[in-house]
C-alpha positions in Angstrom: 0.0 -0.2 -0.2 1.5 3.0 -1.2 0.0 6.3 0.7 -0.2 9.8 -0.9 -1.9 13.2 -0.6 -2.2 15.6 -3.1 -3.9 19.2 -3.3 -4.6 18.5 -7.1 -4.7 15.8 -9.7 -0.8 15.1 -9.8 0.4 11.9 -7.7 3.8 12.2 -6.9 5.0 8.2 -7.1 8.8 7.9 -7.6 10.3 5.9 -10.3 11.1 2.6 -8.0 7.6 3.0 -6.2 6.0 2.4 -10.1 8.3 -0.2 -10.8 7.8 -2.2 -7.7 4.1 -2.1 -8.1 4.1 -3.1 -12.0 6.3 -5.9 -11.2 3.7 -7.1 -8.4 0.6 -6.2 -10.1 -0.9 -9.5 -9.6 -0.4 -9.2 -5.7 -2.5 -7.0 -3.6 -0.8 -3.8 -4.5 -2.6 -0.2 -3.7 -2.2 3.2 -4.1 -4.4 5.1 -1.5 -4.7 8.7 -2.5 -6.3 11.5 -0.1 -6.9 14.8 -2.1 -7.0 17.3 0.7 -10.0 19.6 1.2 -10.4 23.1 -0.4 -12.9 25.8 0.1 -14.7 24.7 -2.4 -14.4 20.8 -2.1 -14.4 18.3 0.6 -11.7 15.8 1.3 -11.6 12.6 -1.0 -10.2 9.3 -1.0 -9.0 7.2 -4.1 -8.1 3.7 -4.3 -6.4 2.6 -7.1 -4.8 -1.0 -7.8 -0.9 -1.5 -8.4 -1.4 -2.2 -12.3 -2.7 1.5 -12.5 0.7 3.0 -11.2 2.2 3.9 -14.7 -1.1 5.9 -15.9 -1.7 7.4 -12.1 2.0 8.9 -12.5 1.6 10.0 -15.9 -2.0 11.1 -16.2 -3.0 12.1 -12.7 -6.3 11.2 -10.6 -8.8 12.5 -13.3 -7.5 10.3 -16.2 -7.6 6.9 -14.3 -10.5 5.1 -13.3 -10.1 4.2 -9.6 -11.2 1.1 -7.8 -13.0 3.4 -4.8 -13.5 7.0 -5.1 -15.4 8.8 -2.2 -16.2 12.4 -1.0 -16.4 13.6 2.1 -17.5 10.2 4.0 -15.6 6.9 3.3 -16.7 3.3 3.6 -13.5 1.9 5.3 -14.7 -1.3 5.4 -15.1 -1.4 1.5 -11.6 -0.2 1.1 -10.5 -2.8 3.4 -12.4 -5.6 1.3 -10.9 -4.2 -1.8 -7.7 -4.2 -0.2 -7.9 -7.7 1.6 -10.5 -9.7 -0.5 -12.0 -13.0 2.1 
């Protein structure tokens, strides 16, 4: 699980982080991004599987479909179920 925070749409993944996620993309590898609140928008959470790491680094939040996205209130149980399926 890679944890990131951003105020915009760019996600600052380092090249070695992207490479590790791509190499382990068949495993439960995830990027959780918190978009910090602004005066016009509540905080948001985005969850991406590691196989989206390259696109996420290159394109940012708006161009990649997340496995989970919520604004304001987050369903943490759903997030855990995605990360650790039973």
